[in-house]
Every structure is written in structure tokens, then in C-alpha cells.
C-alpha positions in Angstrom: -17.4 -6.3 9.9 -15.0 -6.1 12.7 -11.4 -6.0 11.5 -9.4 -3.5 9.4 -6.3 -4.6 7.5 -4.1 -1.6 6.7 -1.8 -1.2 3.8 1.3 0.9 4.7 3.1 2.7 1.9 0.8 5.3 0.3 -2.0 4.6 2.8 -0.8 5.3 6.3 2.6 6.6 5.1 2.6 9.7 2.9 5.5 8.6 0.7 4.4 8.8 -3.0 6.5 11.8 -3.8 9.6 10.1 -2.4 8.7 7.0 -4.4 8.7 9.1 -7.6 12.0 10.7 -6.7 13.5 7.3 -5.9 12.3 5.9 -9.2 14.0 8.8 -11.1 17.2 8.2 -9.2 17.0 4.5 -10.1 16.5 5.3 -13.7 19.6 7.5 -13.7 21.5 4.5 -12.4 21.0 2.9 -15.8 21.7 6.0 -17.8 18.1 7.2 -18.3 17.5 10.9 -17.5 13.7 10.7 -17.3 11.5 13.7 -16.6 9.3 11.9 -14.1 6.7 13.7 -12.1 3.7 12.3 -10.2 1.3 12.7 -13.1 3.5 10.7 -15.5 4.3 8.2 -12.8 0.6 7.5 -12.1 -0.1 7.3 -15.9 2.7 4.8 -16.4 2.8 2.7 -13.2 2.0 -0.9 -13.4 3.1 -4.3 -12.1 5.3 -6.2 -12.6 7.6 -3.3 -11.8 10.2 -4.4 -14.3 7.6 -3.9 -17.1 6.9 -0.4 -15.7 10.6 0.4 -15.9 10.9 -1.0 -19.4 8.1 1.2 -20.6 9.8 4.3 -19.3 13.2 3.3 -20.6 11.8 2.2 -23.9 13.7 -1.1 -24.1 14.4 -4.3 -22.2 16.1 -3.9 -18.8 18.6 -6.7 -18.4 19.4 -8.5 -15.1 22.5 -6.4 -14.3 20.6 -3.2 -14.9 17.6 -4.4 -12.8 20.0 -5.0 -9.9 21.3 -1.5 -10.2 17.8 -0.1 -10.4 16.7 -1.8 -7.2 19.9 -0.8 -5.4 19.6 2.8 -6.4 15.9 2.9 -5.5 16.5 1.4 -2.1 19.3 3.8 -1.3 17.3 6.9 -2.2 14.1 5.8 -0.6 15.5 4.4 2.6 17.6 7.5 3.1 14.5 9.7 3.1 11.9 7.3 4.7 12.7 8.1 8.4 11.6 11.7 7.9 8.4 11.0 6.0 5.1 12.0 7.7 2.1 9.8 8.2 -0.8 10.6 5.9 -3.1 13.3 7.3 -5.6 11.8 9.6 -3.7 8.5 10.1 -3.5 8.6 13.9 -7.1 9.8 14.2 -8.2 6.9 11.9 -6.4 4.4 14.1 -8.0 5.9 17.2 -11.5 5.9 15.7 -11.3 2.3 14.6 -10.0 1.2 17.9 -12.7 3.1 19.7 -15.3 1.5 17.5 -14.1 -2.0 18.5 -12.3 -2.9 15.3 -9.2 -5.1 15.4 -6.4 -3.7 13.2 -3.4 -5.2 11.5 -0.9 -4.2 8.7 -0.2 -6.1 5.5 2.4 -4.6 3.2 4.6 -6.0 0.4 7.5 -4.0 1.8 10.1 -6.4 3.2 9.0 -7.7 6.6 12.0 -6.4 8.6 11.9 -3.0 6.9 8.1 -2.8 7.7 8.7 -3.5 11.3 11.5 -0.9 11.4 9.5 1.9 9.9 6.5 1.2 12.2 8.9 1.1 15.2 10.4 4.4 14.3 6.9 5.9 14.5 5.9 4.0 17.7 2.9 2.4 16.0 3.2 -1.3 16.8 0.7 -1.2 19.7 -2.2 -0.3 17.4 -2.0 -3.6 15.6 -2.6 -7.3 16.5 -0.3 -8.4 13.6 2.2 -6.7 11.2 3.1 -8.7 8.1 5.5 -7.5 5.4 6.9 -9.6 2.5 8.3 -12.7 4.2 9.1 -14.5 1.0 10.7 -12.0 -1.5 9.5 -14.2 -4.3 7.2 -11.9 -6.2 4.0 -13.5 -4.9 0.8 -11.6 -5.3 -0.8 -9.5 -2.5 -3.8 -11.8 -2.7 -1.7 -14.8 -1.5 -0.2 -12.6 1.3 -3.7 -11.4 2.4 -5.1 -15.0 2.4 -2.1 -16.1 4.6 -2.5 -13.0 6.9 -6.2 -13.6 7.5 -5.6 -17.3 8.0 -3.0 -16.7 10.7 -5.3 -14.3 12.5 -8.2 -16.8 12.2 -10.4 -14.1 10.5 -13.4 -14.7 8.3 -12.6 -12.6 5.1 -16.2 -11.5 4.9 -15.8 -9.6 8.2 -12.7 -7.8 7.1 -12.1 -4.5 5.2 -8.7 -3.6 3.7 -7.8 0.1 3.5 -5.3 0.5 0.8 -4.2 2.6 -2.2 -3.5 0.4 -5.2 -5.1 -1.8 -7.8 -3.3 -4.7 -6.2 -5.1 -4.1 -2.9 -8.5 -4.2 -4.7 -7.5 -7.4 -6.5 -6.3 -9.0 -3.3 -9.6 -8.4 -1.5 -11.7 -9.6 -4.5 -9.7 -12.8 -4.5 -10.3 -13.6 -0.8 -13.8 -12.2 -0.4 -13.1 -9.1 1.8 -14.3 -5.5 1.4 -11.9 -2.7 0.6 -11.7 1.0 0.3 -8.9 2.7 -1.6 -7.4 6.1 -0.7 -6.3 8.2 -3.7 -4.3 11.0 -1.9 -0.9 9.3 -1.9 -1.6 6.5 -4.4 0.7 5.5 -7.3 -2.5 5.4 -9.4 -4.9 8.0 -10.7 -8.1 8.3 -8.6 -10.2 7.4 -11.7 -8.3 4.1 -12.1 -8.9 3.2 -8.4 -12.6 4.0 -8.7 -12.9 1.8 -11.7 -12.1 -1.3 -9.6 -13.3 -0.5 -6.0 -14.8 2.1 -3.7 -12.2 4.9 -3.6 -12.0 8.1 -1.6 -9.6 11.0 -1.6 -8.5 11.0 2.0 -8.1 8.8 5.1 -10.9 10.5 7.1 -13.2 9.7 4.2 -12.0 6.1 4.3 -12.9 5.9 8.0 -16.4 7.2 7.2 -16.8 4.6 4.4 -15.8 1.7 6.6 -18.1 2.8 9.4 -20.9 3.1 6.9 -20.2 -0.4 5.7 -20.5 -1.7 9.2 -23.8 0.0 9.8 -25.1 -1.4 6.5 -24.0 -4.9 7.4 -25.5 -4.7 10.8 -28.9 -3.4 9.5 -29.1 -6.2 7.0 -28.2 -9.0 9.3 
């Protein structure tokens, strides 16, 4: 095991509370005054996102409303994103993996240009051999994006571990044959839901220890 693929939102970036606030703002844009806190968000969140919104709204969300939802979410989130902190231990995690000889890259379903902008604001590009956001904007799965990401890098999926925070991250690694560890601290899911599908820990420092243990285990069995 010699390469770490990082998710961004909710993994390296501590943004879940802003995501919840932005979701509440986007619901207000279609006339829904929802009492939405992190607990309810985690209990309701699912993909596709439109289904998630319809469950909260309690009815179908039409195309015009969906456009307003997305515009309101983007305005609220992007207005607060530049001030968001990295998750606790993020820089130390990057340093420890680099020191251990891992290659590192980022794969996010955030828009590609927006992803590069947010990394650039934080001076992080030099840590990564490749940064891929959503190039296609066509609703494709993260599994397809991960397969493409690894193919471009010429990596054997079996030698890769993805550090993420969602059920989608676990499904993507299962589809391509990579390992993963999920971090619950800033996830949009409850920790118990993450642990039901993949190894999951509470914090990034714990994720680092998990990955290093995976490498030691792989080395001892080879």
C-alpha cells in the first residue's frame, strides 16, 4: 500500500456545520422553514440529493425549485467556505503520510474549478500529485470518478487507500478494489452508519494510524 486518495469536504475540510446551515438556507428558498440541525441532517441525508430534499420538504421538488435550492445552497456555502478551518490534524496527517513515503492525491465530487480554488486558498496543492474534482457535472458516481482518477495516475487499486467520510466513499472503493477508512467527525452520516459499511474512526489522527497499520499488515503478509 503506497498511495492515499483524500476526499476533501468533511474529511480534510471541517465544513459539515456550514453544509447543514446552507441546506437550511436552500430549503427556505422554496418556502420551507425546516428545523435542521446536524442530528436531523445525519438521520435524513442520502443520495441522490434531490430525494434527500424531497424527504425533508415532504413532497416532490420540481425543476424550478431545484434550481433555486442549488443556487441558494451555493451562495450560502461559498460565502462562508473561505473562512472554514481544516479538520483537526489535517496538516499533520499530510506530513506523516509524506514522511512515510505515500503518494497523495485528492478526489472530490465538488466542482473541479471550485476544488482547485479552495485548495489554493489554503496553500495545499504541493502536497498532492493530482487533484480531481467533478469534471463532468453529470451526476456520475464517485466509483466512476475514482476509477478514472487511479487510471490517470497509473495506480493499482489494491495498493491504494481512500480516506473519506461518506457511504459513497466506501462504495467507490469497494467497486474498484481499494481499501478505505472513513472519518466520522465531520461526516454527513452517523458514525454507526459508516461503521456498517467500512472501517471508520472518529478523527483524522486515528485514520492515519489505521492506514499505517494496514500497510504494516500488508507488508508482513507479502
